[in-house]
C-alpha positions, 0 to 999 in steps of 0.5 A, spaced: 500 500 500 502 506 498 503 511 504 504 518 502 507 520 508 512 515 508 514 517 501 514 524 502 519 522 508 523 518 504 524 523 498 526 528 503 531 524 506 534 522 499 534 530 497 537 531 504 542 526 502 544 528 495 544 536 498 549 533 503 553 529 498 554 535 493 556 540 499 561 535 501 564 534 494 564 542 493 568 543 500 573 538 498 574 541 491 575 548 495 580 545 500 584 542 494 584 549 490 585 554 495 592 552 497 594 552 489 591 559 488 595 562 494 601 559 492 600 562 485 598 569 488 604 569 492 609 568 486 605 573 482 605 578 488 613 576 489 614 577 481 611 584 482 614 586 488 621 584 485 620 588 479 618 594 482 624 594 487 629 593 481 626 599 477 627 603 483 634 601 484 635 602 477 632 609 477 636 611 483 643 609 480 641 613 474 640 619 477 
């Protein structure tokens, strides 16, 4: 016999489980991407600062 209350609870449970697993997957991906992105950002900022210091040193010695 079909029980609509049981069907609604089962569908709700399935939806909750699906959303939870999707959130876990996104969290795992973000946790993997953040260190890589911060490493790349650090290299880019380091290069920019290095170029800026080099330009300041070369312009100071030319004056």
